[in-house]
C-alpha positions as CSV (number, residue, x, y, z in Angstrom):
1,M,-0.2,0.0,0.0
2,F,1.5,3.0,-1.3
3,N,1.0,6.9,0.9
4,D,2.4,9.3,-1.6
5,E,1.6,10.7,-4.9
6,I,5.0,11.4,-7.4
7,E,5.5,12.3,-10.4
8,L,9.0,10.9,-12.5
9,G,9.6,13.0,-15.1
10,N,12.6,13.2,-18.1
11,L,14.1,15.8,-20.2
12,V,13.0,15.7,-23.5
13,E,14.3,17.3,-26.6
14,T,12.2,17.8,-29.7
15,I,13.1,19.7,-32.9
16,E,10.9,22.7,-33.9
17,H,10.9,24.8,-36.4
18,G,15.5,23.6,-36.7
19,E,15.3,24.5,-33.0
20,V,16.1,22.4,-30.1
21,I,13.3,22.5,-27.8
22,K,13.4,20.8,-24.0
23,S,10.7,19.8,-22.0
24,M,9.2,17.7,-18.9
25,V,7.4,14.9,-19.4
26,W,5.6,14.2,-16.2
27,E,4.3,10.6,-14.8
28,K,2.5,10.3,-11.6
29,R,3.4,7.1,-9.5
30,L,2.2,5.7,-6.2
31,A,5.3,5.7,-3.4
32,N,5.9,5.9,0.2
33,Q,8.3,8.6,1.4
34,L,10.8,6.0,2.9
35,D,12.6,7.4,6.2
36,D,15.7,9.7,5.5
37,K,18.0,7.9,7.7
38,R,17.7,5.3,4.8
39,S,19.6,8.4,2.9
40,A,22.1,8.9,5.3
41,L,23.5,5.0,4.8
42,F,23.9,6.3,0.8
43,Q,25.6,9.9,1.5
44,G,29.1,8.4,2.2
45,A,28.7,7.1,-1.4
46,V,28.0,9.8,-3.5
47,A,30.5,12.6,-3.4
48,G,28.9,16.3,-3.0
49,L,25.3,15.8,-3.5
50,K,23.2,15.8,0.1
51,P,20.1,13.1,-0.3
52,E,17.1,14.6,1.0
53,L,14.4,12.7,0.5
54,T,13.6,8.7,-0.1
55,F,10.8,7.1,-2.1
56,E,9.8,3.2,-2.8
57,I,8.2,2.4,-5.7
58,N,7.0,-0.9,-8.0
59,N,10.1,-1.7,-9.5
60,F,8.4,-2.4,-12.9
61,E,7.2,1.7,-12.7
62,F,10.7,2.6,-13.1
63,N,12.3,3.4,-16.6
64,N,15.5,5.6,-15.8
65,E,13.7,8.8,-14.8
66,E,15.7,11.4,-13.6
67,Y,13.5,13.5,-11.8
68,V,11.0,13.3,-8.9
69,R,8.4,16.0,-8.6
70,F,6.5,16.1,-4.8
71,N,4.7,18.5,-3.2
72,G,5.5,21.0,-5.7
73,K,9.3,20.6,-5.7
74,V,11.7,19.2,-8.1
75,Y,14.3,17.0,-7.1
76,T,17.3,14.7,-9.0
77,I,17.4,11.4,-8.5
78,I,20.7,10.0,-7.3
79,G,20.4,6.5,-6.9
80,A,17.8,4.2,-7.8
81,L,18.5,0.7,-6.2
82,K,16.4,-2.2,-6.6
83,N,15.4,-3.7,-3.5
84,G,13.1,-7.0,-4.5
85,D,10.0,-6.2,-6.4
86,M,10.4,-2.2,-5.3
87,R,12.8,0.5,-6.8
88,V,14.3,2.9,-3.7
89,L,14.8,6.8,-5.4
90,I,17.2,8.8,-3.3
91,C,16.7,12.4,-4.4
92,T,18.5,15.9,-3.5
93,T,17.3,19.1,-4.3
94,H,17.7,20.0,-8.2
95,V,19.7,22.7,-9.0
96,G,19.3,24.2,-12.2
97,S,16.8,25.7,-14.8
98,E,16.4,22.4,-17.3
99,V,13.3,21.4,-15.2
């Protein structure tokens, strides 16, 4: 049973009138926000990034997306660990203007 709704996203490039247009494609997923203590275990392996949120979704629903949107804020996925039939997404605040 999932308690939260998140959106997973990827940046997609299309060409219109000879110009490259970048846009985000978002898909809704049901997820569980996990205890932030799990993020601390991953923190040592990620140089320069601070994990902030961790979510668990069904593994079959993950398609190598790069971003999570939750409560109106965009996060970058810095780790996607498979755990049986589930996928644990480790996220940090997104920095940049592409999203």
